[in-house]
C-alpha positions as CSV (number, residue, x, y, z in Angstrom):
1,M,-16.7,63.0,132.6
2,N,-19.2,65.2,134.5
3,C,-21.1,68.1,133.1
4,R,-19.2,71.3,133.1
5,P,-20.8,74.0,135.4
6,H,-22.4,76.9,133.5
7,C,-22.1,75.2,130.1
8,G,-25.5,74.1,128.7
9,A,-24.1,73.5,125.2
10,C,-26.1,70.2,125.0
11,C,-29.2,72.3,125.6
12,I,-28.4,74.7,122.7
13,A,-26.5,73.0,119.9
14,P,-28.5,69.9,119.0
15,A,-32.0,69.8,117.5
16,I,-34.8,67.9,119.3
17,T,-37.2,66.9,116.5
18,R,-40.0,65.5,118.7
19,P,-42.4,67.7,120.6
20,F,-41.9,67.8,124.4
21,W,-43.3,69.7,127.3
22,G,-42.9,73.4,126.8
23,M,-41.7,73.1,123.2
24,P,-44.5,71.6,121.2
25,E,-42.7,72.0,117.9
26,G,-39.4,70.5,119.3
27,K,-36.2,72.5,119.5
28,P,-34.3,73.7,116.4
29,A,-30.5,73.3,116.4
30,G,-28.8,76.3,117.9
31,R,-31.8,77.5,119.8
32,V,-31.7,77.6,123.6
33,C,-34.1,75.1,125.2
34,A,-37.0,76.7,127.0
35,H,-35.9,74.7,130.1
36,L,-32.3,75.9,130.3
37,L,-31.9,77.8,133.6
38,S,-29.9,81.0,134.0
39,D,-27.0,79.0,135.5
40,A,-27.0,76.7,132.4
41,R,-28.6,73.7,134.2
42,C,-31.6,71.8,132.9
43,G,-34.8,72.7,134.5
44,L,-36.2,69.3,133.6
45,F,-33.2,67.2,134.8
46,D,-35.1,65.0,137.3
47,D,-38.5,65.5,135.6
48,P,-40.2,62.7,133.7
49,R,-41.1,65.2,131.0
50,R,-37.4,65.6,130.1
51,P,-36.9,64.3,126.5
52,A,-35.4,60.8,126.2
53,V,-32.6,62.1,124.0
54,C,-31.6,64.5,126.8
55,Q,-31.7,61.7,129.4
56,Q,-29.5,59.5,127.2
57,F,-26.8,62.1,126.5
58,Q,-23.6,61.5,128.4
59,P,-20.9,64.1,128.5
60,E,-17.7,63.0,126.9
61,R,-14.5,64.8,125.9
62,S,-15.2,64.1,122.2
63,T,-18.4,66.1,122.4
64,C,-17.8,68.5,125.2
65,G,-14.1,69.4,124.7
66,D,-12.4,71.5,127.3
67,S,-14.7,74.5,127.4
68,R,-18.2,75.7,126.8
69,D,-17.2,77.3,123.5
70,E,-15.5,74.1,122.4
71,A,-18.6,72.1,123.4
72,L,-20.8,74.4,121.3
73,A,-18.5,74.0,118.3
74,L,-18.2,70.2,118.6
75,L,-21.9,69.6,119.2
76,G,-22.8,72.1,116.5
77,A,-20.6,70.3,114.0
78,L,-22.0,66.9,115.0
79,E,-25.5,68.3,114.5
80,R,-24.7,69.7,111.1
81,D,-23.0,66.4,110.1
82,T,-25.9,64.3,111.1
83,A,-28.8,66.5,110.1
84,S,-31.2,64.8,107.7
């Protein structure tokens, strides 16, 4: 599966607990990443400062569903279920 244009759910729903460039406190779940562009693409996509967790994420139907809203719901539920 390829990333859905104008989605960005993976840059919103999950938390990133480690500091990274532009977000020294990390990113809380549900907060838009500082690097999410207006067209919902990652501004750090080919940048070595992109967090490893973002580099490792692969879109799949089980996490991205069939729409942006479904992706936000699925990733949000996964985040809540795995929060420590």
